[in-house]
Backbone as XML, in Angstrom:
<?xml version="1.0"?>
<chain id="A" units="angstrom">
  <residue number="1" name="MET">
    <atom name="N" x="0.476" y="-1.233" z="-0.162"/>
    <atom name="CA" x="-0.114" y="0.493" z="-0.380"/>
    <atom name="C" x="0.446" y="1.001" z="0.294"/>
  </residue>
  <residue number="2" name="MET">
    <atom name="N" x="0.732" y="2.132" z="-1.157"/>
    <atom name="CA" x="0.805" y="3.526" z="-0.746"/>
    <atom name="C" x="0.488" y="4.354" z="0.093"/>
  </residue>
  <residue number="3" name="LYS">
    <atom name="N" x="1.377" y="5.065" z="0.474"/>
    <atom name="CA" x="2.045" y="5.449" z="1.578"/>
    <atom name="C" x="1.390" y="7.055" z="1.186"/>
  </residue>
  <residue number="4" name="MET">
    <atom name="N" x="0.625" y="8.445" z="1.832"/>
    <atom name="CA" x="0.255" y="9.265" z="1.733"/>
    <atom name="C" x="1.111" y="10.421" z="1.287"/>
  </residue>
  <residue number="5" name="LYS">
    <atom name="N" x="2.560" y="10.569" z="1.793"/>
    <atom name="CA" x="3.680" y="11.257" z="0.953"/>
    <atom name="C" x="4.105" y="10.874" z="-0.134"/>
  </residue>
  <residue number="6" name="HIS">
    <atom name="N" x="3.837" y="9.256" z="-0.448"/>
    <atom name="CA" x="4.016" y="8.277" z="-2.383"/>
    <atom name="C" x="3.171" y="9.517" z="-2.958"/>
  </residue>
  <residue number="7" name="ILE">
    <atom name="N" x="2.096" y="9.094" z="-2.573"/>
    <atom name="CA" x="0.717" y="9.826" z="-3.200"/>
    <atom name="C" x="0.818" y="11.057" z="-3.402"/>
  </residue>
  <residue number="8" name="ILE">
    <atom name="N" x="1.204" y="11.527" z="-2.930"/>
    <atom name="CA" x="1.435" y="13.250" z="-3.285"/>
    <atom name="C" x="2.539" y="14.362" z="-3.739"/>
  </residue>
  <residue number="9" name="ALA">
    <atom name="N" x="3.480" y="12.953" z="-3.839"/>
    <atom name="CA" x="4.637" y="12.954" z="-4.642"/>
    <atom name="C" x="4.827" y="12.967" z="-5.739"/>
  </residue>
  <residue number="10" name="LEU">
    <atom name="N" x="3.551" y="11.949" z="-6.030"/>
    <atom name="CA" x="3.078" y="11.031" z="-7.570"/>
    <atom name="C" x="2.195" y="12.140" z="-8.460"/>
  </residue>
  <residue number="11" name="CYS">
    <atom name="N" x="1.045" y="13.114" z="-7.576"/>
    <atom name="CA" x="0.492" y="14.040" z="-7.773"/>
    <atom name="C" x="1.282" y="15.051" z="-8.190"/>
  </residue>
  <residue number="12" name="LEU">
    <atom name="N" x="2.287" y="15.792" z="-7.798"/>
    <atom name="CA" x="3.034" y="17.021" z="-7.890"/>
    <atom name="C" x="3.720" y="16.901" z="-9.121"/>
  </residue>
  <residue number="13" name="ILE">
    <atom name="N" x="4.409" y="15.459" z="-9.639"/>
    <atom name="CA" x="5.278" y="14.878" z="-10.511"/>
    <atom name="C" x="4.232" y="15.133" z="-11.431"/>
  </residue>
  <residue number="14" name="LEU">
    <atom name="N" x="2.969" y="14.479" z="-11.862"/>
    <atom name="CA" x="2.220" y="14.085" z="-13.285"/>
    <atom name="C" x="1.787" y="15.531" z="-13.030"/>
  </residue>
  <residue number="15" name="ALA">
    <atom name="N" x="1.302" y="16.853" z="-12.592"/>
    <atom name="CA" x="0.865" y="17.844" z="-12.158"/>
    <atom name="C" x="1.995" y="18.931" z="-12.997"/>
  </residue>
  <residue number="16" name="LEU">
    <atom name="N" x="3.441" y="18.234" z="-12.894"/>
    <atom name="CA" x="4.244" y="19.379" z="-13.732"/>
    <atom name="C" x="4.099" y="18.428" z="-15.107"/>
  </residue>
  <residue number="17" name="VAL">
    <atom name="N" x="4.579" y="17.551" z="-15.013"/>
    <atom name="CA" x="4.819" y="16.712" z="-16.440"/>
    <atom name="C" x="3.681" y="17.028" z="-17.777"/>
  </residue>
  <residue number="18" name="LEU">
    <atom name="N" x="2.851" y="16.968" z="-17.372"/>
    <atom name="CA" x="1.605" y="16.331" z="-18.410"/>
    <atom name="C" x="0.673" y="17.961" z="-19.219"/>
  </residue>
  <residue number="19" name="PRO">
    <atom name="N" x="1.060" y="18.723" z="-18.611"/>
    <atom name="CA" x="0.338" y="19.855" z="-19.434"/>
    <atom name="C" x="2.601" y="20.440" z="-20.135"/>
  </residue>
  <residue number="20" name="SER">
    <atom name="N" x="3.309" y="19.845" z="-19.787"/>
    <atom name="CA" x="4.554" y="20.317" z="-20.762"/>
    <atom name="C" x="4.351" y="19.340" z="-21.765"/>
  </residue>
  <residue number="21" name="THR">
    <atom name="N" x="3.480" y="17.980" z="-21.615"/>
    <atom name="CA" x="4.377" y="17.509" z="-22.359"/>
    <atom name="C" x="2.989" y="17.616" z="-23.369"/>
  </residue>
  <residue number="22" name="ALA">
    <atom name="N" x="1.974" y="17.879" z="-23.226"/>
    <atom name="CA" x="0.249" y="18.462" z="-24.069"/>
    <atom name="C" x="1.063" y="19.461" z="-24.400"/>
  </residue>
  <residue number="23" name="ALA">
    <atom name="N" x="1.802" y="20.226" z="-24.341"/>
    <atom name="CA" x="1.888" y="21.564" z="-25.135"/>
    <atom name="C" x="2.970" y="21.339" z="-25.975"/>
  </residue>
  <residue number="24" name="ALA">
    <atom name="N" x="3.943" y="20.373" z="-25.525"/>
    <atom name="CA" x="5.066" y="19.861" z="-26.247"/>
    <atom name="C" x="4.229" y="19.497" z="-28.023"/>
  </residue>
  <residue number="25" name="THR">
    <atom name="N" x="3.332" y="18.449" z="-27.674"/>
    <atom name="CA" x="2.850" y="17.747" z="-28.472"/>
    <atom name="C" x="1.624" y="18.317" z="-29.665"/>
  </residue>
  <residue number="26" name="SER">
    <atom name="N" x="0.779" y="19.437" z="-29.486"/>
    <atom name="CA" x="-0.189" y="20.044" z="-30.002"/>
    <atom name="C" x="0.735" y="21.433" z="-30.307"/>
  </residue>
  <residue number="27" name="SER">
    <atom name="N" x="1.435" y="21.299" z="-31.597"/>
    <atom name="CA" x="1.561" y="22.642" z="-31.834"/>
    <atom name="C" x="0.850" y="23.071" z="-33.001"/>
  </residue>
  <residue number="28" name="GLN">
    <atom name="N" x="1.306" y="24.686" z="-32.768"/>
    <atom name="CA" x="0.010" y="25.101" z="-33.191"/>
    <atom name="C" x="0.632" y="25.552" z="-35.285"/>
  </residue>
  <residue number="29" name="PRO">
    <atom name="N" x="0.219" y="25.790" z="-35.632"/>
    <atom name="CA" x="-0.051" y="25.745" z="-37.548"/>
    <atom name="C" x="0.438" y="26.951" z="-37.767"/>
  </residue>
  <residue number="30" name="LYS">
    <atom name="N" x="1.772" y="26.263" z="-38.836"/>
    <atom name="CA" x="2.621" y="27.669" z="-39.321"/>
    <atom name="C" x="3.171" y="28.104" z="-40.459"/>
  </residue>
  <residue number="31" name="LEU">
    <atom name="N" x="2.649" y="29.086" z="-41.273"/>
    <atom name="CA" x="2.389" y="29.703" z="-42.521"/>
    <atom name="C" x="3.797" y="30.531" z="-42.252"/>
  </residue>
  <residue number="32" name="VAL">
    <atom name="N" x="4.392" y="30.335" z="-43.560"/>
    <atom name="CA" x="5.549" y="30.917" z="-43.699"/>
    <atom name="C" x="5.192" y="31.228" z="-45.344"/>
  </residue>
  <residue number="33" name="MET">
    <atom name="N" x="5.467" y="32.593" z="-45.640"/>
    <atom name="CA" x="5.557" y="33.481" z="-47.364"/>
    <atom name="C" x="7.017" y="33.672" z="-48.380"/>
  </residue>
  <residue number="34" name="HIS">
    <atom name="N" x="7.195" y="33.600" z="-49.324"/>
    <atom name="CA" x="8.555" y="33.598" z="-49.264"/>
    <atom name="C" x="8.603" y="34.409" z="-50.158"/>
  </residue>
  <residue number="35" name="VAL">
    <atom name="N" x="8.778" y="34.855" z="-50.676"/>
    <atom name="CA" x="8.145" y="36.407" z="-51.809"/>
    <atom name="C" x="9.556" y="36.790" z="-52.023"/>
  </residue>
  <residue number="36" name="ALA">
    <atom name="N" x="10.352" y="36.768" z="-53.450"/>
    <atom name="CA" x="11.561" y="37.567" z="-53.447"/>
    <atom name="C" x="11.444" y="37.748" z="-55.799"/>
  </residue>
  <residue number="37" name="PRO">
    <atom name="N" x="12.477" y="39.429" z="-55.726"/>
    <atom name="CA" x="12.200" y="40.333" z="-55.143"/>
    <atom name="C" x="11.272" y="40.861" z="-54.066"/>
  </residue>
  <residue number="38" name="THR">
    <atom name="N" x="11.513" y="41.107" z="-53.136"/>
    <atom name="CA" x="10.541" y="42.517" z="-53.020"/>
    <atom name="C" x="10.705" y="43.915" z="-52.838"/>
  </residue>
  <residue number="39" name="SER">
    <atom name="N" x="11.751" y="44.447" z="-53.771"/>
    <atom name="CA" x="11.795" y="45.897" z="-54.203"/>
    <atom name="C" x="12.207" y="45.799" z="-55.943"/>
  </residue>
  <residue number="40" name="GLY">
    <atom name="N" x="12.226" y="46.618" z="-56.517"/>
    <atom name="CA" x="12.952" y="46.601" z="-57.835"/>
    <atom name="C" x="11.860" y="47.637" z="-58.765"/>
  </residue>
  <residue number="41" name="LYS">
    <atom name="N" x="12.813" y="48.165" z="-60.153"/>
    <atom name="CA" x="11.725" y="49.150" z="-61.039"/>
    <atom name="C" x="11.180" y="47.904" z="-61.548"/>
  </residue>
  <residue number="42" name="ALA">
    <atom name="N" x="9.743" y="49.013" z="-62.382"/>
    <atom name="CA" x="9.001" y="48.114" z="-62.716"/>
    <atom name="C" x="9.269" y="48.075" z="-64.428"/>
  </residue>
  <residue number="43" name="PRO">
    <atom name="N" x="8.841" y="46.326" z="-65.176"/>
    <atom name="CA" x="8.307" y="45.977" z="-64.455"/>
    <atom name="C" x="8.931" y="44.900" z="-63.956"/>
  </residue>
  <residue number="44" name="LEU">
    <atom name="N" x="8.870" y="44.638" z="-62.311"/>
    <atom name="CA" x="9.042" y="43.316" z="-61.515"/>
    <atom name="C" x="8.139" y="42.347" z="-61.869"/>
  </residue>
  <residue number="45" name="LYS">
    <atom name="N" x="8.954" y="41.319" z="-61.840"/>
    <atom name="CA" x="8.730" y="39.846" z="-61.435"/>
    <atom name="C" x="9.305" y="39.132" z="-60.683"/>
  </residue>
  <residue number="46" name="VAL">
    <atom name="N" x="7.470" y="39.001" z="-59.474"/>
    <atom name="CA" x="7.676" y="38.452" z="-58.404"/>
    <atom name="C" x="7.800" y="37.041" z="-58.382"/>
  </residue>
  <residue number="47" name="THR">
    <atom name="N" x="8.585" y="36.386" z="-57.911"/>
    <atom name="CA" x="8.278" y="35.013" z="-56.916"/>
    <atom name="C" x="7.719" y="34.703" z="-56.056"/>
  </residue>
  <residue number="48" name="PHE">
    <atom name="N" x="6.572" y="33.704" z="-55.889"/>
    <atom name="CA" x="5.555" y="33.487" z="-54.637"/>
    <atom name="C" x="5.847" y="32.333" z="-54.084"/>
  </residue>
  <residue number="49" name="SER">
    <atom name="N" x="6.033" y="31.760" z="-53.043"/>
    <atom name="CA" x="6.043" y="30.457" z="-52.219"/>
    <atom name="C" x="4.934" y="30.645" z="-51.846"/>
  </residue>
  <residue number="50" name="TYR">
    <atom name="N" x="5.095" y="29.036" z="-50.176"/>
    <atom name="CA" x="5.370" y="29.398" z="-48.914"/>
    <atom name="C" x="4.996" y="27.945" z="-48.792"/>
  </residue>
  <residue number="51" name="THR">
    <atom name="N" x="5.294" y="27.355" z="-47.283"/>
    <atom name="CA" x="5.128" y="26.544" z="-47.032"/>
    <atom name="C" x="4.311" y="26.911" z="-45.401"/>
  </residue>
  <residue number="52" name="LEU">
    <atom name="N" x="3.941" y="24.866" z="-45.116"/>
    <atom name="CA" x="3.055" y="25.418" z="-44.271"/>
    <atom name="C" x="3.281" y="24.125" z="-43.197"/>
  </residue>
  <residue number="53" name="THR">
    <atom name="N" x="3.332" y="24.038" z="-41.657"/>
    <atom name="CA" x="4.105" y="22.952" z="-40.892"/>
    <atom name="C" x="2.757" y="22.698" z="-39.410"/>
  </residue>
  <residue number="54" name="GLY">
    <atom name="N" x="2.788" y="21.762" z="-39.815"/>
    <atom name="CA" x="2.051" y="21.462" z="-38.408"/>
    <atom name="C" x="0.499" y="21.362" z="-38.240"/>
  </residue>
  <residue number="55" name="ALA">
    <atom name="N" x="-0.159" y="21.453" z="-40.495"/>
    <atom name="CA" x="-1.349" y="21.426" z="-40.251"/>
    <atom name="C" x="-1.514" y="20.941" z="-42.100"/>
  </residue>
  <residue number="56" name="LYS">
    <atom name="N" x="-2.398" y="19.924" z="-42.387"/>
    <atom name="CA" x="-2.628" y="20.247" z="-43.774"/>
    <atom name="C" x="-3.672" y="21.253" z="-44.608"/>
  </residue>
  <residue number="57" name="GLU">
    <atom name="N" x="-2.765" y="21.651" z="-45.585"/>
    <atom name="CA" x="-3.975" y="22.697" z="-45.906"/>
    <atom name="C" x="-5.146" y="22.156" z="-46.950"/>
  </residue>
  <residue number="58" name="ALA">
    <atom name="N" x="-6.419" y="23.004" z="-46.569"/>
    <atom name="CA" x="-7.714" y="22.506" z="-47.441"/>
    <atom name="C" x="-7.503" y="23.137" z="-48.372"/>
  </residue>
  <residue number="59" name="SER">
    <atom name="N" x="-7.171" y="24.449" z="-48.594"/>
    <atom name="CA" x="-7.238" y="25.654" z="-49.034"/>
    <atom name="C" x="-6.636" y="26.641" z="-49.099"/>
  </residue>
  <residue number="60" name="HIS">
    <atom name="N" x="-6.309" y="27.655" z="-50.773"/>
    <atom name="CA" x="-5.502" y="28.688" z="-50.036"/>
    <atom name="C" x="-6.364" y="30.021" z="-51.818"/>
  </residue>
  <residue number="61" name="THR">
    <atom name="N" x="-5.744" y="31.499" z="-51.079"/>
    <atom name="CA" x="-5.974" y="32.252" z="-51.953"/>
    <atom name="C" x="-4.848" y="33.429" z="-51.537"/>
  </residue>
  <residue number="62" name="TRP">
    <atom name="N" x="-4.260" y="33.970" z="-52.691"/>
    <atom name="CA" x="-3.337" y="34.635" z="-53.234"/>
    <atom name="C" x="-4.025" y="36.176" z="-53.551"/>
  </residue>
  <residue number="63" name="TYR">
    <atom name="N" x="-3.762" y="37.264" z="-52.853"/>
    <atom name="CA" x="-4.570" y="38.458" z="-52.569"/>
    <atom name="C" x="-3.049" y="39.132" z="-53.320"/>
  </residue>
  <residue number="64" name="MET">
    <atom name="N" x="-2.653" y="39.269" z="-54.563"/>
    <atom name="CA" x="-1.402" y="40.848" z="-55.434"/>
    <atom name="C" x="-0.990" y="41.955" z="-54.543"/>
  </residue>
  <residue number="65" name="GLY">
    <atom name="N" x="-2.442" y="42.850" z="-54.559"/>
    <atom name="CA" x="-2.507" y="43.521" z="-53.340"/>
    <atom name="C" x="-2.602" y="44.980" z="-54.852"/>
  </residue>
  <residue number="66" name="ASN">
    <atom name="N" x="-2.645" y="43.983" z="-55.768"/>
    <atom name="CA" x="-3.713" y="45.093" z="-56.630"/>
    <atom name="C" x="-4.862" y="44.947" z="-57.512"/>
  </residue>
  <residue number="67" name="GLY">
    <atom name="N" x="-5.754" y="44.122" z="-57.112"/>
    <atom name="CA" x="-6.907" y="43.683" z="-57.012"/>
    <atom name="C" x="-6.917" y="42.254" z="-57.808"/>
  </residue>
  <residue number="68" name="PHE">
    <atom name="N" x="-5.934" y="41.473" z="-57.781"/>
    <atom name="CA" x="-5.724" y="40.654" z="-58.574"/>
    <atom name="C" x="-5.389" y="39.735" z="-57.930"/>
  </residue>
  <residue number="69" name="SER">
    <atom name="N" x="-6.380" y="37.945" z="-57.298"/>
    <atom name="CA" x="-6.100" y="37.261" z="-56.513"/>
    <atom name="C" x="-6.472" y="36.311" z="-57.489"/>
  </residue>
  <residue number="70" name="CYS">
    <atom name="N" x="-5.638" y="34.610" z="-57.083"/>
    <atom name="CA" x="-5.798" y="33.690" z="-57.497"/>
    <atom name="C" x="-4.881" y="32.556" z="-56.216"/>
  </residue>
  <residue number="71" name="HIS">
    <atom name="N" x="-5.412" y="30.635" z="-56.960"/>
    <atom name="CA" x="-5.236" y="29.920" z="-55.764"/>
    <atom name="C" x="-4.038" y="28.337" z="-56.246"/>
  </residue>
  <residue number="72" name="CYS">
    <atom name="N" x="-3.389" y="29.402" z="-57.455"/>
    <atom name="CA" x="-2.182" y="29.099" z="-57.020"/>
    <atom name="C" x="-1.042" y="28.821" z="-55.815"/>
  </residue>
  <residue number="73" name="THR">
    <atom name="N" x="-0.711" y="27.448" z="-56.098"/>
    <atom name="CA" x="0.257" y="26.992" z="-55.330"/>
    <atom name="C" x="1.649" y="27.821" z="-55.193"/>
  </residue>
  <residue number="74" name="HIS">
    <atom name="N" x="2.745" y="27.443" z="-56.391"/>
    <atom name="CA" x="3.864" y="28.071" z="-56.364"/>
    <atom name="C" x="3.401" y="29.013" z="-57.711"/>
  </residue>
  <residue number="75" name="ARG">
    <atom name="N" x="3.303" y="30.300" z="-57.955"/>
    <atom name="CA" x="3.370" y="31.295" z="-58.731"/>
    <atom name="C" x="4.825" y="32.562" z="-59.018"/>
  </residue>
  <residue number="76" name="THR">
    <atom name="N" x="4.763" y="32.776" z="-60.685"/>
    <atom name="CA" x="5.695" y="34.950" z="-60.563"/>
    <atom name="C" x="4.247" y="35.939" z="-60.853"/>
  </residue>
  <residue number="77" name="TYR">
    <atom name="N" x="4.656" y="37.028" z="-60.149"/>
    <atom name="CA" x="3.604" y="37.605" z="-61.214"/>
    <atom name="C" x="4.230" y="38.733" z="-61.288"/>
  </residue>
  <residue number="78" name="THR">
    <atom name="N" x="4.631" y="39.781" z="-62.473"/>
    <atom name="CA" x="5.064" y="40.556" z="-62.859"/>
    <atom name="C" x="3.425" y="41.955" z="-62.619"/>
  </residue>
  <residue number="79" name="TYR">
    <atom name="N" x="4.201" y="42.671" z="-61.431"/>
    <atom name="CA" x="3.810" y="43.941" z="-61.431"/>
    <atom name="C" x="4.216" y="45.760" z="-62.339"/>
  </residue>
  <residue number="80" name="THR">
    <atom name="N" x="3.714" y="46.008" z="-63.198"/>
    <atom name="CA" x="3.456" y="46.987" z="-64.123"/>
    <atom name="C" x="4.083" y="47.920" z="-63.948"/>
  </residue>
  <residue number="81" name="LYS">
    <atom name="N" x="3.449" y="48.844" z="-62.493"/>
    <atom name="CA" x="3.633" y="49.495" z="-62.488"/>
    <atom name="C" x="3.733" y="50.338" z="-61.437"/>
  </residue>
  <residue number="82" name="SER">
    <atom name="N" x="4.338" y="51.578" z="-60.598"/>
    <atom name="CA" x="4.911" y="51.711" z="-59.142"/>
    <atom name="C" x="3.546" y="51.651" z="-58.683"/>
  </residue>
  <residue number="83" name="GLY">
    <atom name="N" x="4.410" y="51.149" z="-57.167"/>
    <atom name="CA" x="3.662" y="51.946" z="-55.474"/>
    <atom name="C" x="4.025" y="50.475" z="-55.058"/>
  </residue>
  <residue number="84" name="THR">
    <atom name="N" x="3.502" y="50.844" z="-54.281"/>
    <atom name="CA" x="3.075" y="49.584" z="-52.786"/>
    <atom name="C" x="2.320" y="48.914" z="-52.742"/>
  </residue>
  <residue number="85" name="TYR">
    <atom name="N" x="2.848" y="47.423" z="-52.972"/>
    <atom name="CA" x="1.213" y="45.980" z="-52.767"/>
    <atom name="C" x="1.780" y="45.234" z="-51.986"/>
  </residue>
  <residue number="86" name="THR">
    <atom name="N" x="0.678" y="45.503" z="-51.080"/>
    <atom name="CA" x="0.616" y="44.402" z="-49.690"/>
    <atom name="C" x="-0.085" y="43.306" z="-50.615"/>
  </residue>
  <residue number="87" name="VAL">
    <atom name="N" x="1.354" y="42.275" z="-50.477"/>
    <atom name="CA" x="0.869" y="40.378" z="-51.605"/>
    <atom name="C" x="-0.180" y="39.818" z="-49.980"/>
  </residue>
  <residue number="88" name="LYS">
    <atom name="N" x="-1.076" y="38.944" z="-49.526"/>
    <atom name="CA" x="-1.479" y="38.557" z="-48.715"/>
    <atom name="C" x="-2.420" y="37.546" z="-49.123"/>
  </residue>
  <residue number="89" name="LEU">
    <atom name="N" x="-1.608" y="36.459" z="-48.171"/>
    <atom name="CA" x="-1.870" y="34.325" z="-48.111"/>
    <atom name="C" x="-2.721" y="33.830" z="-47.329"/>
  </residue>
  <residue number="90" name="VAL">
    <atom name="N" x="-3.880" y="33.221" z="-47.529"/>
    <atom name="CA" x="-4.703" y="33.452" z="-46.888"/>
    <atom name="C" x="-5.629" y="31.690" z="-47.453"/>
  </residue>
  <residue number="91" name="LEU">
    <atom name="N" x="-5.173" y="31.188" z="-45.813"/>
    <atom name="CA" x="-4.394" y="29.796" z="-46.538"/>
    <atom name="C" x="-5.539" y="28.928" z="-45.051"/>
  </residue>
  <residue number="92" name="LYS">
    <atom name="N" x="-6.403" y="27.612" z="-45.511"/>
    <atom name="CA" x="-7.358" y="27.589" z="-44.237"/>
    <atom name="C" x="-7.071" y="25.738" z="-44.096"/>
  </residue>
  <residue number="93" name="THR">
    <atom name="N" x="-6.857" y="25.506" z="-43.134"/>
    <atom name="CA" x="-6.615" y="23.774" z="-42.848"/>
    <atom name="C" x="-7.008" y="23.504" z="-42.731"/>
  </residue>
  <residue number="94" name="THR">
    <atom name="N" x="-7.370" y="21.789" z="-42.846"/>
    <atom name="CA" x="-8.527" y="21.120" z="-42.618"/>
    <atom name="C" x="-8.999" y="20.766" z="-41.488"/>
  </residue>
  <residue number="95" name="ALA">
    <atom name="N" x="-8.381" y="21.066" z="-40.716"/>
    <atom name="CA" x="-8.823" y="21.727" z="-39.604"/>
    <atom name="C" x="-9.845" y="22.242" z="-38.947"/>
  </residue>
  <residue number="96" name="GLY">
    <atom name="N" x="-9.336" y="23.508" z="-39.990"/>
    <atom name="CA" x="-10.492" y="25.093" z="-40.685"/>
    <atom name="C" x="-10.192" y="25.719" z="-38.685"/>
  </residue>
  <residue number="97" name="LYS">
    <atom name="N" x="-9.035" y="25.611" z="-39.072"/>
    <atom name="CA" x="-8.109" y="27.562" z="-38.824"/>
    <atom name="C" x="-7.911" y="27.854" z="-40.130"/>
  </residue>
  <residue number="98" name="THR">
    <atom name="N" x="-8.177" y="29.686" z="-40.239"/>
    <atom name="CA" x="-7.676" y="29.741" z="-41.414"/>
    <atom name="C" x="-5.794" y="30.795" z="-40.993"/>
  </residue>
  <residue number="99" name="LEU">
    <atom name="N" x="-5.580" y="30.585" z="-41.918"/>
    <atom name="CA" x="-3.896" y="31.288" z="-41.725"/>
    <atom name="C" x="-3.699" y="32.215" z="-42.419"/>
  </residue>
  <residue number="100" name="ILE">
    <atom name="N" x="-2.877" y="33.736" z="-41.404"/>
    <atom name="CA" x="-2.473" y="34.398" z="-43.156"/>
    <atom name="C" x="-0.844" y="34.948" z="-42.598"/>
  </residue>
  <residue number="101" name="ALA">
    <atom name="N" x="-0.554" y="35.525" z="-44.058"/>
    <atom name="CA" x="0.594" y="36.116" z="-44.443"/>
    <atom name="C" x="0.489" y="37.113" z="-44.979"/>
  </residue>
  <residue number="102" name="THR">
    <atom name="N" x="1.640" y="38.103" z="-44.846"/>
    <atom name="CA" x="1.617" y="39.228" z="-45.897"/>
    <atom name="C" x="2.970" y="39.901" z="-45.757"/>
  </residue>
  <residue number="103" name="LYS">
    <atom name="N" x="3.043" y="40.347" z="-47.110"/>
    <atom name="CA" x="4.665" y="40.715" z="-46.985"/>
    <atom name="C" x="4.042" y="42.359" z="-48.200"/>
  </residue>
  <residue number="104" name="LYS">
    <atom name="N" x="4.690" y="43.286" z="-48.201"/>
    <atom name="CA" x="5.227" y="44.567" z="-49.059"/>
    <atom name="C" x="5.749" y="43.965" z="-50.026"/>
  </residue>
  <residue number="105" name="ILE">
    <atom name="N" x="5.417" y="44.193" z="-51.141"/>
    <atom name="CA" x="6.118" y="44.335" z="-52.160"/>
    <atom name="C" x="6.504" y="46.013" z="-53.327"/>
  </residue>
  <residue number="106" name="TYR">
    <atom name="N" x="7.924" y="47.062" z="-53.155"/>
    <atom name="CA" x="7.732" y="48.124" z="-53.272"/>
    <atom name="C" x="7.962" y="47.543" z="-54.930"/>
  </residue>
  <residue number="107" name="VAL">
    <atom name="N" x="7.488" y="48.824" z="-55.417"/>
    <atom name="CA" x="8.044" y="48.789" z="-57.340"/>
    <atom name="C" x="7.972" y="50.480" z="-57.506"/>
  </residue>
  <residue number="108" name="TYR">
    <atom name="N" x="9.568" y="50.812" z="-57.932"/>
    <atom name="CA" x="9.602" y="51.957" z="-59.014"/>
    <atom name="C" x="9.266" y="51.869" z="-59.599"/>
  </residue>
  <residue number="109" name="ARG">
    <atom name="N" x="9.743" y="53.015" z="-60.318"/>
    <atom name="CA" x="9.589" y="53.648" z="-61.357"/>
    <atom name="C" x="10.132" y="53.043" z="-62.609"/>
  </residue>
  <residue number="110" name="LYS">
    <atom name="N" x="9.952" y="52.577" z="-63.758"/>
    <atom name="CA" x="10.869" y="52.787" z="-64.783"/>
    <atom name="C" x="12.314" y="53.462" z="-65.001"/>
  </residue>
</chain>
């Protein structure tokens, strides 16, 4: 039969170990957008891609910052007019989470 001090010690160990184990196994999904180059003279050809870790993708949409959008995975896009564009990637996971990544693109006059 276990003594009371052993039961208390076991409860303390479990209270310390279980939360850290649960936190280590439940990672948050992470979305990283890759854009190159992020600035240059018009016309500026920019390559877009992304990596997703910790989740499975259900769908995604690229918003190029000038009214154009698409559902492409890896793509290039050419900005023909000078300006600052905010590129946004909206990705939905199979678990129902929505992840958003943004980057600024700076296009200068020819």
